[in-house]
N, C-alpha and C positions, 0 to 999 in steps of 0.2 A: 833308651830304647833296646838295647842288648838284653840288659836285665830281662825286661819284659817279656821276650821272646824267647829267652832261656827259660821264664817263667812258666810260660804258656807250654813248651817243649816238655816240662817236668809231667806238667797236668796230664798233656795226651798221653804221656805214656804211663802214666800212674791208670787212668780208664782204660788202655789198650790192655793193660797187664789184669785188670781188675774182670775185663771180657773174657780174656782167655783162660783168665781162672775159673769166670762159670761158666766155659764152655767145659772144660774139662770136668767140673763137678755134676754137671747135668749129662749124664751118660745118661741114655734113652731118650732123651729128647732131641728133635729135629731142628735142625738148624737151618735158617734159610737165610743165603745170603742177599743182601742189599748194597746201593750203589750209594754214593753220596760224592758228587762233582762239585770241587768248592776249591777256592783260590788260596790252597795252602800260605802262609805267611801272614795275611792281611787281619786286620781285628774284627773285621766282621766273620771271616771265615772260624778265626778262634773261639768266639764265642757262639756260633754254631755248633761247633764240633764239640763244644765241652754241653749245651743242651740237648744236642742230639745223643750223645753217653748217657746225661743223667735221666734222660729219658727212657732208655732202654733198661738204665739200673733201675730205677723209681719202679717200674711196669713190670719187670720180672721179680722184683720181689716183692711187691704183693699181689703177686699171682703166682705163686710156684706152683700151680695145678697146670699151667696151659703146657701143651705138649708140644710148641713152638718156640725158637730162641732165635732172633736177629741179629744175626752177623754183618756188620759194619765192614765195606769195603771202599776205601776212600781212594778217589780217582783223582789226581789234581788239574785243574785247568789250565794251570798258568797264568789268571787272568786274561785269559786270550780265547778267543770264541772258536779260532780250531783246534784251540789244546784243549778245550771243552768236549767238543767231538770226539777228538782222541779220545780221551779217558773216559768217556760213555762208550764208545767203542771196545775198548780195551776191558771196561767194568763186565758187556755181555759177553763178548767173546770167550773171555778168558775164566772168568769168576761166573759166569750166568747167572748174573744177578737178577734177581723177579719183578726188584723194582728200583727206581733211583732216584735218591732226593738232591733236589739242584737243579739247575744251577743257580749261582748267585744274580748274573744281570740277564737283562730280557734279550739281549742280543746272542748270549751262548744258548739261552732258552731256546730261541727259534730254529736251532741244529738238530739241537736233542730233542726236540718233538718229534720230527720228521722221524731221528733214529729210534724211536719209540713207537712211532705210529707204524715201522714197518719191519720188526723186532716185537709186538705185539706186548713192550715192555710201558707199564705205567711211570711216567713219570712226573712227579711231584714235588712242586715247586713251592718254597715259603717265601721268597724275596721276586720271583719276575712278577709283576706289576703293570705291564704296560699292557692297552688291547688292544695290541695286534696281535697278541699271540693268540687272543679268541679266535679273532677271523680266522687262522687257519684250522679252525672246526674239529680238531685232532679228538676221538675219545678218550686218546690212552694218555691227553695232559692235564693235569687237575692243576688246579691254584691254591696253596694253604695258606691263601694270604689276601690280602682287597686288591682290585683290578684299580688302578688309576681313575678310573673314570668315573666312580664313586664317588669321589672328592669333589666334581665338577658342581654339584648340588649346591654345597656348603660356601664354595665362592660364588656362584650364583646369587644365594639370598645375603652374603654381605655386598654384594655389588647394588644390588637390588635395593638394599634398605637405606644405603646412605646415597643414592641416586646418581651412582657416576655413568656416563654415557658413553663414555670411550676407555676402553683397556688393551694395553701392550700385552701379548704374553713373550717372556723370554725365556728358552728353553733350549736343552741342551742337544745339539747335531744327531742325535742317534733314534734307534728303536725306542730306548725309554722315554725321550723326550715329545718326539712326534709322534704317538700312539693319544696323547692326553689328547691332541689340538682339535680333531675332528668333535668329537664329544664338546668342549670347552666350545668351539666355535658355533656347536648347534644350543647349547645352553644360552650362550650370552644373545641370541640371534632372538631366542623367546621371551628378552625383558629388551629387544630394541638396544643394546649396545653393540655399540662398531670398536672393531677390529681396525685401525687406520694401519699398524704395522706388526711385523713381527719380527723380535730379536731373537738372531740363532746365534750359539756361542757354539763353536768348536770344541770336542771334549779332551782336546789336546790343545787350546788357545792357549799365547801367551801373556802377558800383562798388557801389553802395547796394544794387544788384537782386542781384547776386554775392555781397554779404556777408548779405543776409536768408537767401539761401540756403545760407550753409555755417551758419549759425547753426540753421538748422533741420536740418540736418546733423549739429552737436553736439550738439544735443538727444537722439536716437537712438544705441541703443544699439550702430550695425553701426557698427565704425572701418574696413574694408576698402574701399578705392573705388577704383573703374575710370573711368578719366577717357579718352574721346574726343574730341576736337576737335579747333580749328586752334592753332597756336602761338601766333598772336597772343592770341585770349582766353584760354589756356593760362596763358601771362605772367601777365595779369593777376590769374586766376584764384589760381591759388598765391602770390601778393603778399600777395591780403587772405588768405589758410586760414594763413598764418605769422601776420598780425596779430592775425589771432582765436584762435589755439592749438591748429589743427586740423595742426599739422606738432608736436606733442609725441610724447613716448613713449605708443606703445601706438595707435596711427594707421599705417595700411598702403594707399601709393598705387598703382597702376600705372598707368602711361600705353601707349598704344597708339603705333603708331610715326607718327601723325599729328603727334603732336610732338617725338616721338625723332628721326625721322628730320630733323627742322627744328629740332634745338635747337642748331645753331650762327648760329641766326639771331634767336633769343633773348639779351635782353640778361644782363649779368651779376646784376644783382639780382634779378631773377626764376627764374634758371638754382639762385642760392644760396636761395632760399625753397622750391626744391626738394630738397634736399638728403636723401637716404636713398628717395627713389622708387625704384621699378623702374618698367623700360620694356621693351618690346616695341621691337626694332629689325630692318629690314631687309637683312639678311646679306649683302652683295657679294661673294662669293668672290675673292680675289686671283689677277691674273694679270700675265702680262709686258705683255700691252698695255695694262691697266687704268694699270700701274704710269708705264707711259711719256705716256699720255693726263695722270696727274694732275703728273706732272714737268711736262709742257707747259702744261696749264691753271696752275699755280703761277706757272708765268718769264711767261705771256702774263696773266693776269689775279690778281696776286699778293695784291688785296684783296679778291676775291670767291672765295666757299666753293663746290666742289661740290658739287651734292646730289643724292642719288639718282636725283630728278626728271629731272635732266639727264642721268646717264646712261641712264634708258629711254626720252626724248626718241633723245639719240643712235643708240639700237639700233633705235628704233623706225624713225627715218630712213633708215636700213640696210634695215632690214627692206621698207620702200617702195620704195628705189632697186635691190632685189633681185628684188620682184613685179614690179614693172613692165618691168625686162628680161626678165626671162622672159614675160610676157605679151604682149609682142611691141608694135607700134604699131599695128594695123590696128582698125579701127574706131573712133575715141576720140572721137565725133562725141556729140551730144546730139540725141535726137527729139528733135521740135518739137511742142507740146500743139497740137490739131485743132482750130481757131476753130469755137466751135459757135453763135457770135453773141449769145451771153450773156458776161457780165463772169465772172470768176475770180479767185481771188486768186491774188495772190505765189506762196504755195506750187504751186500746180496750176500755174500759168504753168515751172515751173523745167523741166520737160519729163524723159526717164529719159535715165541714162548706158547706153550702147553697151558699154562697155569698163568697167562695174563690175563685174556679174557676175564676167568674166574674172579681173580683177583680185582682186578677194574669195578665188576660189579659188585662186589662186596664192598669196596671203596666207598662207592658213591651211596652205600646204605648206612655205613657208619658214623655213628651220632655220641657226643658224650660235651660233657661240661668242661673244656681245658681251660689252659692257664689264661691264655688269651679270649676267653669266652665262649660262648656256645660254637664249637665245630661241628657245621654237616656241609656237606658240597650241594650245593644249587644251580643245575647249570656245569658243573665245573668247576665252583670255585666259591669262599667263604661269602658270604651276603653283611657289608654293616649297615646296622641301623643308627647308628649315633658317631659322633665327630666331635674331636673336639677342638673349640678355639682359642688358640695362646695367643699374648702380646709378649714381642719381647721386650725385655726391660734391664740395664744395666749387661749380668753378664746370665740371666739366666731367664726363663719364660715365664707366664701367669697366667692363669687358666680366666678367661672375661666371659665362659659361654660354654655352650654346646649349640652343636644343627643336631636335630632326631628327625628320623624321617615320617613325614604327615605331620610336625610341629611347627618345624622351622627352625628359625635361632631363638633360645630362650638363653636365660641367665641361669638356670638351675635342670637338671634333669625331669625333677618332680613338678615342674612349670608347665600347663597347658596351653598349647595357643589361644583358646576360647578364653582365657582371664586375660589376654594382652587386647586392650581396646585399638578398636580401626583407626582412630585418631591417636595411635603412639608414636612417639619418637626412637631413635635409635638407643635412648639409655633405657627404654623400657625390655629390649629385647638382649642386651649386652652391656656387660661390666664398664668400668671406666677405664677408657684406651689412652696410652701415651703413643702423641702421633710422631713422627721422623720430624726430629728439630724442636721435639717437647712442643709443638703448635696447641693451642689453646683450645682452638677449632676444626669442627672435620676439615679435612682437604675437598676443593670444591672437584678436583681430579684434572683440572686441567688448567693452563695459562699460557697468554702467550707466551714466550720466550723472550727475554729483553736480546737477548745475544741474537737471535732468530731473524728473518727475513719479515719484511713489512708483508701487509695484506696486500693484494694488487685487487684493486676493488673498480670494477667494470661501473661506466656511467655513460646512458646514451645523448645521443648526438640528437638535440633536438634543432628545427627550424622554424618554430610558432612554441606560443604559449612555454616562452621561456622563463618566466616568472618562477616555473618548478624545478627545472633543471637549464642550467644555461653554460656552455663549452665555449670558452676565448683564448686566444692565448695572446701574452705577456709579449708584446713588439718588442722591447728589450732586452728581454733575457729568454721572448722563445718558451718562454713554459707554459704547460697547461692550466688554468684560471675556471675551476670550475665553480659555479654558484647558483643560489636559487632555494627554493622553501625543504626541497627536499635533501637537499645538501647539508642546509644550516640545522633544521630537524635530527640530523644522522650524527654529526660535530656534540650539537647539545646530548646525544643520546652516548655517545661516547665518553664525555664528560660524567656521566651519571657513574659510568662502569666502577666496580672496585679496583681495578686493573689498570696499567696503561697498553695503549693498543697502537700499534704505529703501522699506519696505511698510506698507499696513494691511488690515486685517481686516474684510473687508465681509458678516454672517452673509445667507445665502441664506434669508429671511425675507420676509412681508409685512408691511403696515404694522400689522396687529395682533398681530405677534409669533410667529405662526404659521408655521410652514416651506411654504418658498413652491413646494415639487417634491420629486420626488425624486433619489437620486444621479445618475439618466442627466441629467436637467433641470439639474442644478448643474453637470455637467462640459459640456452644448451651451452654457450661457454663457461659456466660455472661446471654444467655436468661436466664437462670436457676437463677442467683442472685449468684451464688455461686465466681465469679470474678466481679468485677466495670469496668474492662477492660481487653483489650487484648493490645499488646505491642509485635511486630515483626512483621516476613514477609510476613502478612494475606493478602492477595488478595481481592481487594472488589470483590464480585461475587451477581450476582441478587439474586440468592437462598437465600442466606445469607443475604443479606439488606433486608429481609421479616422478620426478627425476631431480628434484631440488627442495627444501626446507625453506617455509619461509615463517617471518617475525610475526606478530601481532601486527595489523593493520594500524601504522600512526595518521592515519589520514582516511574516512570514511570516502566511499563512495559509489559508484554504478553508473547507468547509462541513462542520460535525459533527452528527452525528444523537443527541441525548440523548433518553434515556428514563427512566421511572422502575424504582427498586430496590423488590424485593419479597422476604420471607425466607419460603424456600420450606418451612421446617420447622414445623411445626403443632407448636405449646408448651399438651399438652392431661395430661390427670390419665395419658393412658399410654406418655408423653415416652418412661421408661426400657425401653418394649419396641422402640424405633427403633433401637437401635445394630443387633439382629441381625433380620437377614429370618426368614419366618415357617421357611422350610425349613432355616436353620438352629436356630432356638430347638425345630421338631421333631425334628430330628436329633440335638439336644443330651440332651434328654428321652429319647428310646428307647436314647440312650448310655448315657446314668442306670442305667437300670435293665438295660440289659443287662450291665453291667458287675457291678453289685451282686449279678446274679441267677448268674453266673459264678462268683464269687468266690464263692459262696454252695456251688453245687454240689461247687466244688474244695474247700469246708472244712468244711462242715457234718458230715460223717461225722468226722475228727478234731479240731476246732476247738470248743471246747467255746464258743468267743464266738458260735457261727452255729448253738447246736442249744439244743433248747430244745423247749417245745410250737410250733404252728404260727404263732400270732400272734404271738408272739416275735421267729420267726424270719423273718418278712415284715415287720416294722417295721427288724429288724437290716439288711435286704434297703435299706432304702429309707435308714435311717439314715447307712448306710453310705457307700452311693453317693453322698449330697448333703452328705454332710459333707465330704468331701474339695475340697469347692469352697474351703472358708474354713481349715481346721484339718487336720491328722492325727486321722485316728480314733484311736476307744481302742481297737478291736476288732484283733487281731494275728492275721496270717495266716502261714501253715507252707509251704502250698504253694510249689515254685518256681514253677511255673506262676501261682500265685494272685499272686505276687510282683512276676513278669514285666509281668502285664497290669496290677495296681497303680501301677506305675512309670511304664510307656505311657500310664496314662491321669491320670494326675497330671501328668505334661508337657503332656499336650492341656487338662487345663483349666487350668495357669499359663497357657497362649499365650492360650486362648479369654478367659479372667479379665481378663487385662491389657490385650487389643483392645479386651473390652466396655467395662472403665472407661476409656480414651483414647474411643472414642467416642463414650460418654455425655458424656464432660466438656466435649467438644468441641461438641457439643449443645447444652450447658448454657450454656455462658460466651461461643460466640462467635457473633455475628449473622451469618449466609450469609446474603448479600443478593446478588441474581441480577435481571438487567434483563427486563425483561415484553417486550421486541422487542430481537431481534437484529442488525435491519439492515434498509434500506428497503425491498427486493423483501419481505420479508414482510409490510411496511405498503402495497404495492400490493397484494399477493395479496387480503389481510382485508379491502380499502377502509376502512382505517384512518382516522380524522378527522385533520391532523398541522398543526402551526404552523409559521409563519416568522416572519422580522421583514419590518416595516412598510417599507417605502422600499428596501428592498433586491433586487437581480437576485434573489435567490432563488426569488422567486416565478416570474420566466421558466423558472428551471432545472429548478423543478418540474413543469412544465406538459408543459416538453418530454422529461418523464422518464414522464409520463401518468395524474399526477396530475388529476382533475378538480377545476374552482373550488369544486365544493359542501364538498369535504374539504379545503379549506385555511383556516386561520383566520388573519388577522395577530395581530401583536405587538408594542408598544414597548419597553417595560419588564420587566427579569426580574421583577420581581414578577409582572407581567401574565402572561408564561411561568410560572413557579411554579402557580399559580391552574390556567391549564388541562389543566398537567400532573397534578394533586395532583387534580383532579377526575375525569380520564380520560373516553372518549367517551362514557361511557352519562351521564354527568350534564352536557353540557353542554361538556366539555374534548376533549383530544387524547390520543392514543398517545404522541406522540414531538414533536419541536420539533426543527427546523432553524436553525444559527447559525454565523454563523462564529469561526475559531477563536479570533480577539481577543474578541468577545464570549462566548464560550463557556468563556472563559479566566474572565472576570469574574465568570460565573451560576455555575461549578463554586464559585468561592471563595466565593460565598453558600450554595448549596447540596449539597455536594460529599456530604453522605451522604446523599443521598436520591435524586439523578439520576446517571446516569454517560453518558458519550460511546461508542455502540458500534461506530459505522463512522462514516468521512470519506469520502462517498458524490461530493462536486466536490472537485476541486483546482482553484485559482487564485493566481495568481501574491502577491496581497499586497496590500498597500497603497502606495498611491506618490501622488507629488505630479505634478498636472495643469500643462501649461503647452500653448502653442499648439504647432502642427506646425511644427517646423524654428526654434524660441527655441533660442539659444545658452546659455539659461541649465541646459537639461535636463544635458547633460554637465558640468556644472559641479558642478551641486546633485548630479549620480548620484555624483562621485567623492567628494564632500564629504558623503555618506549613507556610504561604504564607510569611511570615515576614523573617523566618530561611532559604527559598526556595531562597527569594532575595537578601539575605545578604550573604559575604564572610563566613560565616560559613558554608551553604551548600558545597562550594568549597573544604574547609578543609576537610572536614569528606567524600568527592568523593576522595581526594588525598589517604587521611588514609587510606580507604579501599579497594578500587578498584584500585587503580593508580598502588599502590606500584607492584603490580599482572601484569601490563599490561606497565610495563616502557621500557620493548621490544616486545611489541606488542601493536600497535592501538586498541582504544577503538572500539567494534563492533558495537557500535550504532552511534557513530560518523563519524568512517570510518567502515563499515561492512564486507569493504573487505581486511580485514589486510595484505593479500599477495595476490598481484593480481594475480589471474591465466586468463590465456588465452590458448586459442586452436593453434598451431603448424599450420601457415597455407604452405604448399610447393607454391614454383616457379613454375607457370604453361605457358603453352604455350600464354594462352590468355594475359597474359603480356606483352609478346614481342612483339605479333603479329604486328603489327604495323611496326618494327624494321625488324623483317623478312620479310614481304612485301615487304617492299621497298627494303632490298638485293636482293629481286627474282627478283623486276622490274628491276634492275639495271643489273641483267644478263642476263633477258632474252634481255632487250633494246642492252644490248655489244655483245651478241649471234647473235642477231639479225641483227645487221650491219653490223656484220665479215661474215656472211652467203650471207649478200647481195652482198659486195664485193666481195666474192668469187665467188659468181655467174658470178656477170658482167661482168668480165675479166678473160680469161685463166691464166694458172699458169704461163705463159713464159712469158707474157706482163705484165703480174701481178709485176711477180719479178723483170722485165729490169726495169721497170717506179716506182717500188714500193718506192719510193725517191720521184717522185711527184705528189705521187696518195693523190687521198682529202680525202682517207679514213684513213690517219696516221697525226694524228696531231702532231706528233713530226719528225724533221730531221733524216734521216734515216743513217746510219752508213757506210760508204765506206766498199765496199767487202772485201778489201783487211785485213782492220783491222777489219771487221767483223771475217774474215777466222780466221786471228793472234789471236783474243781472244777468238776466240772458242777452239782454236788447245790447246791455254796455256791452259785455263780452265780446257780440258780434261785432258790435263798432269798433271795439279794439283790433279784432282780429282781422277788418277792413283795411283799419290803417297800415294794418303792418302790411 
């Protein structure tokens, strides 16, 4: 170490000697004093001073015609904020420097900016990167380096690429560390990444204090850390992190350029501890001038590593030399403070630089290609367009890609974002990465710490429908026992997770064992941090999702309206009349008499079965007509038209009797249940009283639809719901009840023959598990829910908790009508109109034919020639035999 310091001292003396020699050789040239505020004795200071002096030598050796020469005046800040301010005051007051290069740190720069503003002396910093300095809005502060907030975009792109949902920033407790946090927080919020904790490390933290903070980080589930600190503190930090096991598989570390740019200054032990870390490095484009300078540097200073800050100091010095030459040498004085007779501070006594405003305007227009790339001030600072992404391996770094403004993460600089598919993976954007602990896969970014506390899971305390969630106390151990479909499903989901999760169920109840509130109150406990999650029959609702996160639904839900079923058929002593309508009955009776009378008219003259006394003939007409319903009558018919009419009548009677028999059998054997209410709108129109589940969101939904509070009756259990529905509104009950679908399935499993779901007026997503907003468990648990839902385990749980009550009743969801109900339809004349019309038509034709024949011939000739008449379609019997048959039938009927 002493040898290195001696070496640097010799080099500095050499360069100062060269400058003094040049000053003596440059007679007639205008010498312009500029200041450099630096921390003498540090490695950074030595590299920067070498670069500044090389810049001056190179600049004027290539431009001998310039009329100005920079003279460097060094002020030692002694690695202290106050020391930097004192050095700046001395340079301005005693040396009357026209500009100041430096200081090294952002904290020192904060004071120098105020001094430069007061004295109108431009402050050009090559290493103060804190965004806080920009907020001072001083026109006399120029940043010849990149502000820390620029590297926020590559960090954001990396986190978004790998899909990490939580990040913990680790930063040093000073202006440099805090400056990046507002921009980093905003960038992470843009991609919905949560910051659950911030780890702040003091600049002078001991190894013990670092270990305590690392243990806190170890006991948190987040495994992605962004480190923003100085290289010397980072080296101790990572050595301790490896000792405590925070560099094992599963961890992700991202370093800012505050560490990566100075990696060469970190000892090998610390670099080995950083293996697997990702880093953002300042990208310096290659150029012939840069290669020549590096070659010269290696030959002149083989034991000194050139840093990016040295390159920026070189370019800043060149820019200052160009600006002073262009600004001219007129009026380079300082105006004195008017003596007012009162004591003034040293800052007030500085005076104002007359050359400062002109020099500032010239500096803002300077533009050239420097060693570190394009040099041009935009809004007072350099603007980067590319950052390099590196991966620390063994004792060095490996480039794995770049971040380009407009293109994002790419493997090569000439790669365009348009060439990458939308379905690409991280391997399409970055080269192979070695993760901490040499992990084979990408860390998921979080895990439940094995040494951490158990998840506190709240469960609802129900008094009814305990098949979903049931909380009991073990009488022997007095421990809480939680069972039910929701609990079994959650435990199945936990078993599907790729890691172990320790948890405990905590009932949401008061000390007396009663429920502590409704479901909104239970969910709100997660937002308050009293529970880490909620497991149970918790419905996914929009208003709840505003302050908690839900997983995918593990059971479908909705709100169903159930009503009582009644039989519309009145079973009394005239039930046999109900299959046919009164019109059909009347039409049938008229048809009986019409057909009988028509057959008698056609047959009584020639058929002895229809002749005889009037009383006998009337009875024959009735007997013939009605006997056709059950059997063939004994009376024969001889006329063609009579036979045609009887055939048509037989067919009508056959159809009518069969239909009547089927309808009557249906009425006698089938119970036809119909719902008393068919929709929610009918309940509203009639102003009916309805029931709803207590502690459910249904109350709010019903009020939104217009139900007054006076018509809403709460219930807890299935038995209470059954009692309210069976009473009806006239006896203090309800006309219908609203239940969520899972509860409705359980309810109809007990009372499926009495009630029916007639409508599903409200749609909801279903039951989900509740976690805090941004919890990384949500994604993993949701994926595990899908795995369980697609496995046989889901059906096993369904059968275990729902089917045991639905064995005699079909599922109201898969078969929403467990007891098919229909309205009994009476048989009406419309169904048989064609048949009746056909019979009537035959009657008319037969009677028309008979009338025609009767009017065509007189009765005597008709009787004499009846046998040969074309009006008869059959041979007429001899008169003698006919008389004998008529007389024998009369005697037989008289004997009867």
